[in-house]
C-alpha positions as CSV (number, residue, x, y, z in Angstrom):
1,M,-29.8,64.1,-25.4
2,D,-28.4,65.9,-22.4
3,L,-29.8,64.3,-19.2
4,H,-28.7,67.2,-17.1
5,R,-31.6,69.4,-18.3
6,P,-34.6,67.2,-17.7
7,L,-33.2,65.7,-14.4
8,S,-32.4,69.2,-13.0
9,A,-35.9,70.5,-14.0
10,L,-37.6,67.5,-12.5
11,L,-35.7,67.8,-9.3
12,A,-36.5,71.5,-9.0
13,A,-40.2,70.9,-9.8
14,A,-40.2,68.3,-7.0
15,Y,-38.7,70.8,-4.6
16,L,-41.3,73.4,-5.5
17,A,-44.2,70.9,-5.1
18,G,-42.8,69.6,-1.8
19,A,-42.4,73.2,-0.5
20,W,-46.0,74.0,-1.7
21,F,-47.6,71.0,0.0
22,E,-45.6,71.1,3.2
23,A,-45.5,74.9,3.8
24,G,-47.7,76.6,1.2
25,A,-47.4,78.9,-1.8
26,A,-45.2,81.5,0.1
27,A,-42.5,78.9,0.8
28,A,-42.5,77.7,-2.8
29,G,-42.3,81.3,-3.9
30,L,-39.3,81.9,-1.7
31,I,-37.3,78.9,-3.1
32,A,-38.4,79.5,-6.8
33,V,-35.8,82.2,-7.7
34,P,-32.8,80.4,-6.2
35,L,-33.9,77.2,-7.8
36,A,-34.3,78.9,-11.1
37,L,-30.8,80.2,-10.9
38,V,-29.2,76.8,-10.0
39,V,-31.2,75.1,-12.8
40,W,-29.9,77.9,-15.2
41,L,-26.3,77.1,-14.1
42,V,-27.0,73.3,-14.8
43,W,-28.5,74.1,-18.2
44,Y,-26.1,76.8,-19.4
45,A,-22.8,76.0,-17.5
46,E,-20.8,76.8,-20.5
47,A,-22.1,80.4,-20.8
48,A,-21.9,80.9,-17.1
49,A,-18.4,79.6,-17.0
50,E,-17.2,82.2,-19.5
51,F,-18.4,85.1,-17.4
52,T,-15.8,87.7,-16.5
53,G,-16.2,91.1,-15.0
54,N,-17.5,92.5,-11.7
55,L,-19.8,90.6,-9.6
56,G,-20.6,93.1,-6.8
57,L,-17.3,94.1,-5.4
58,T,-15.5,91.0,-6.5
59,P,-13.8,91.0,-9.9
60,I,-13.7,87.9,-12.0
61,R,-10.7,88.0,-14.2
62,R,-10.7,84.4,-15.7
63,S,-13.3,82.1,-17.0
64,S,-14.1,78.9,-15.0
65,P,-14.2,75.3,-16.2
66,A,-17.9,74.6,-17.4
67,G,-17.8,71.1,-15.8
68,L,-16.9,72.7,-12.4
69,V,-19.8,75.1,-12.7
70,R,-22.2,72.2,-13.5
71,V,-20.9,70.1,-10.7
72,L,-21.3,72.9,-8.2
73,A,-24.8,73.5,-9.3
74,W,-25.6,69.9,-9.0
75,M,-24.3,69.9,-5.4
76,F,-26.6,72.8,-4.6
77,L,-29.5,70.8,-6.0
78,L,-28.6,67.5,-4.3
79,V,-27.5,68.6,-0.9
80,P,-31.1,69.4,0.3
81,L,-32.3,66.1,-1.0
82,A,-29.5,64.3,0.9
83,G,-30.5,66.2,4.1
84,W,-34.1,65.4,3.6
85,L,-33.3,61.6,3.0
86,A,-31.0,61.5,6.0
87,S,-33.7,63.0,8.3
88,R,-36.2,60.4,7.0
89,L,-33.7,57.5,7.5
90,R,-32.7,58.5,11.0
91,P,-34.2,56.3,13.6
92,S,-36.7,58.0,15.9
93,S,-35.7,58.5,19.5
């Protein structure tokens, strides 16, 4: 079983729940679409890596390594968690 899928979905759900409880439904709605995109990149890194064509004004001429796509998606998922943990672990002044 691929652990990337359930772990990324669980983390995204935790982000949505945290945003909902801390700032309300509007905040959860604002982060829902970017989270869905990042989770899609984790789940379907192989398909996303094969994309070539125009992305806005930027042409993509070669495919990317699927592992790199998945690692970058995980970074987008984990960096906010690391920032939140760092803010909780920082001693109060």
